[in-house]
ROSE-4610 file (N, C-alpha, C; in Angstrom, 1 decimal, always signed):
// ROSE-4610
residu = [M/M/M/S/S/S/H/H/H/Q/Q/Q/S/S/S/S/S/S/E/E/E/K/K/K/N/N/N/F/F/F/Y/Y/Y/P/P/P/L/L/L/F/F/F/L/L/L/D/D/D/L/L/L/S/S/S/G/G/G/L/L/L/H/H/H/C/C/C/L/L/L/V/V/V/A/A/A/G/G/G/L/L/L/G/G/G/G/G/G/V/V/V/G/G/G/S/S/S/R/R/R/K/K/K/L/L/L/Q/Q/Q/G/G/G/L/L/L/L/L/L/Q/Q/Q/C/C/C/A/A/A/P/P/P/A/A/A/S/S/S/I/I/I/L/L/L/A/A/A/L/L/L/D/D/D/M/M/M/E/E/E/A/A/A/P/P/P/A/A/A/A/A/A/G/G/G/L/L/L/L/L/L/P/P/P/L/L/L/L/L/L/E/E/E/R/R/R/P/P/P/C/C/C/V/V/V/R/R/R/F/F/F/E/E/E/Q/Q/Q/R/R/R/P/P/P/F/F/F/R/R/R/D/D/D]
num = [1/1/1/2/2/2/3/3/3/4/4/4/5/5/5/6/6/6/7/7/7/8/8/8/9/9/9/10/10/10/11/11/11/12/12/12/13/13/13/14/14/14/15/15/15/16/16/16/17/17/17/18/18/18/19/19/19/20/20/20/21/21/21/22/22/22/23/23/23/24/24/24/25/25/25/26/26/26/27/27/27/28/28/28/29/29/29/30/30/30/31/31/31/32/32/32/33/33/33/34/34/34/35/35/35/36/36/36/37/37/37/38/38/38/39/39/39/40/40/40/41/41/41/42/42/42/43/43/43/44/44/44/45/45/45/46/46/46/47/47/47/48/48/48/49/49/49/50/50/50/51/51/51/52/52/52/53/53/53/54/54/54/55/55/55/56/56/56/57/57/57/58/58/58/59/59/59/60/60/60/61/61/61/62/62/62/63/63/63/64/64/64/65/65/65/66/66/66/67/67/67/68/68/68/69/69/69/70/70/70/71/71/71/72/72/72/73/73/73/74/74/74/75/75/75/76/76/76]
x = [+40.9/+41.7/+43.0/+43.2/+44.3/+45.4/+46.6/+47.8/+48.7/+48.8/+49.6/+50.8/+52.0/+53.2/+54.4/+55.4/+56.5/+57.4/+57.1/+57.8/+57.3/+58.1/+57.7/+57.3/+56.2/+55.7/+55.8/+56.5/+56.7/+55.8/+55.3/+54.5/+55.4/+55.4/+56.2/+55.7/+56.6/+56.2/+57.0/+56.4/+57.0/+56.8/+57.9/+57.7/+58.5/+58.1/+58.8/+59.5/+60.9/+61.7/+62.3/+62.1/+62.8/+62.4/+63.4/+63.3/+62.9/+62.9/+62.6/+63.8/+63.8/+64.9/+64.8/+65.9/+65.8/+66.8/+66.6/+67.5/+67.9/+69.2/+69.7/+70.3/+69.7/+70.3/+71.0/+72.3/+73.2/+73.7/+74.9/+75.6/+76.2/+75.6/+76.1/+75.7/+75.6/+75.3/+74.0/+72.9/+71.6/+71.6/+72.1/+72.2/+72.9/+74.0/+74.8/+74.0/+73.3/+72.4/+71.3/+70.7/+69.7/+70.2/+71.4/+72.0/+72.2/+72.7/+73.0/+71.6/+70.6/+69.3/+68.7/+68.8/+68.2/+68.9/+70.2/+70.9/+70.4/+69.9/+69.3/+68.0/+67.4/+66.0/+66.0/+67.2/+67.3/+66.6/+66.9/+66.4/+67.1/+66.4/+67.0/+68.2/+68.1/+69.3/+69.1/+70.2/+70.2/+71.2/+70.6/+71.4/+71.7/+73.0/+73.4/+74.0/+73.5/+74.0/+74.6/+75.7/+76.3/+77.1/+77.2/+78.0/+79.5/+79.8/+81.2/+81.6/+82.9/+83.3/+82.9/+82.6/+82.2/+83.3/+82.9/+83.9/+84.4/+85.6/+86.3/+85.6/+84.9/+84.1/+82.9/+82.4/+81.3/+81.7/+82.9/+83.4/+83.0/+83.1/+82.6/+81.1/+80.3/+78.9/+78.6/+79.4/+79.2/+79.7/+80.5/+81.0/+80.2/+79.1/+78.2/+77.5/+77.2/+76.6/+75.4/+74.5/+73.3/+73.3/+74.5/+74.7/+75.4/+74.9/+75.7/+75.8/+76.9/+77.3/+77.5/+76.9/+77.2/+77.5/+78.6/+78.9/+78.3/+77.1/+76.4/+75.2/+74.6/+73.4/+72.1/+71.1/+69.9/+69.2/+68.6/+67.7/+66.5/+65.4/+64.2/+64.3]
y = [+173.7/+174.2/+174.8/+176.1/+176.8/+176.7/+176.7/+176.7/+177.8/+178.8/+180.0/+179.9/+179.8/+179.7/+180.2/+180.7/+181.1/+179.9/+178.7/+177.5/+176.9/+176.3/+175.6/+174.2/+173.8/+172.4/+171.7/+170.5/+169.7/+168.5/+168.2/+167.0/+165.9/+164.8/+163.6/+163.0/+162.6/+162.0/+160.8/+159.7/+158.5/+158.0/+157.8/+157.5/+156.2/+155.4/+154.2/+154.7/+155.0/+155.5/+154.4/+153.1/+152.0/+152.1/+152.1/+152.1/+153.5/+154.5/+155.9/+156.6/+157.7/+158.6/+159.8/+160.1/+161.2/+162.3/+163.5/+164.6/+165.2/+165.5/+166.3/+167.5/+168.7/+170.0/+170.7/+170.6/+171.2/+170.1/+170.1/+169.0/+169.6/+170.6/+171.2/+170.2/+170.7/+169.9/+169.2/+169.9/+169.3/+168.3/+168.8/+167.9/+166.6/+166.8/+165.5/+164.6/+165.0/+164.1/+163.6/+164.4/+163.9/+162.8/+162.9/+161.9/+160.6/+160.7/+159.5/+158.8/+159.6/+159.1/+158.4/+159.0/+158.5/+157.2/+157.1/+155.8/+154.6/+154.9/+153.8/+153.4/+154.1/+153.8/+153.1/+152.6/+151.9/+152.5/+153.8/+154.4/+153.9/+154.0/+153.6/+154.5/+155.8/+156.6/+157.9/+158.6/+159.9/+160.8/+161.9/+163.0/+164.0/+164.1/+165.1/+166.3/+167.5/+168.7/+169.6/+170.3/+171.3/+172.2/+173.5/+174.5/+174.3/+173.7/+173.5/+172.0/+171.8/+170.4/+169.7/+168.5/+167.8/+167.7/+167.7/+167.5/+166.1/+165.9/+164.6/+163.6/+163.9/+162.9/+162.4/+163.1/+162.6/+161.7/+161.7/+160.9/+159.5/+158.8/+157.4/+157.2/+158.2/+158.1/+158.4/+159.4/+159.8/+158.8/+157.8/+156.8/+155.6/+155.6/+154.4/+154.4/+153.1/+153.0/+153.8/+154.0/+154.6/+156.2/+156.7/+158.1/+158.8/+159.9/+160.6/+162.1/+162.6/+164.0/+164.8/+166.0/+167.0/+168.3/+169.0/+170.3/+171.4/+171.7/+172.8/+173.2/+174.3/+174.7/+173.8/+173.9/+173.2/+174.0/+173.3/+174.0/+173.1/+173.8/+173.2/+172.2]
z = [+47.2/+48.3/+47.8/+48.1/+47.7/+48.8/+48.3/+49.2/+48.8/+49.7/+49.4/+50.4/+49.8/+50.5/+49.6/+50.2/+49.3/+49.0/+49.6/+49.3/+48.0/+47.2/+46.0/+46.5/+45.9/+46.1/+44.8/+44.9/+43.7/+43.6/+42.4/+42.2/+41.8/+42.5/+42.2/+40.9/+40.0/+38.7/+38.6/+38.3/+38.1/+36.7/+35.9/+34.5/+34.2/+33.4/+32.9/+31.6/+31.7/+30.6/+29.8/+30.1/+29.4/+27.9/+27.1/+25.7/+25.1/+25.9/+25.3/+25.0/+24.2/+23.8/+24.8/+25.5/+26.4/+26.1/+26.6/+26.4/+27.7/+27.9/+29.1/+28.5/+28.8/+28.2/+29.3/+29.3/+30.3/+31.2/+31.5/+32.3/+33.6/+34.1/+35.4/+36.5/+37.7/+38.8/+38.7/+38.3/+38.1/+36.9/+35.8/+34.6/+34.8/+35.6/+35.8/+36.7/+37.6/+38.5/+37.6/+36.7/+35.8/+34.9/+34.4/+33.5/+34.2/+35.5/+36.3/+36.6/+36.9/+37.2/+35.9/+34.8/+33.6/+33.2/+33.4/+33.1/+33.9/+35.1/+35.9/+35.4/+34.5/+33.9/+32.7/+32.1/+30.8/+29.7/+29.4/+28.2/+26.9/+25.8/+24.5/+24.2/+24.4/+24.2/+25.1/+25.3/+26.0/+25.1/+24.8/+24.1/+25.2/+25.5/+26.5/+25.8/+26.0/+25.4/+26.4/+26.1/+26.9/+26.0/+26.3/+25.6/+25.9/+27.1/+27.5/+27.4/+27.4/+27.4/+28.8/+28.8/+30.0/+31.0/+32.3/+33.4/+33.3/+33.7/+33.6/+34.3/+35.4/+36.1/+35.4/+34.4/+33.6/+32.4/+32.1/+30.9/+30.9/+32.0/+32.0/+31.7/+32.2/+31.9/+30.4/+29.9/+28.4/+27.5/+28.0/+27.1/+27.0/+27.8/+27.7/+26.3/+25.9/+24.5/+24.2/+25.2/+24.9/+25.0/+25.4/+25.6/+24.4/+23.9/+22.9/+23.5/+23.5/+23.9/+22.7/+22.8/+21.7/+22.4/+22.1/+22.6/+21.7/+22.1/+21.3/+22.2/+21.9/+22.6/+22.1/+23.0/+22.6/+21.6/+20.6/+19.6/+19.4/+19.0/+18.7/+17.6]
């Protein structure tokens, strides 16, 4: 069955991230929400990357023991 629409349809994905290493590339609005959501999933670590210095409101999240922030671009 094909579904043709100009609207995007998203497939929900539920993952157990506990104990895993995660990456957030970019800490704008979307990246900030992703970081907050990942922290609720008990990952082993989160590497947060952004070309800019983080917003002051993100500093408490970036200071958590499992989070490492690097001010640099993403690279393979």
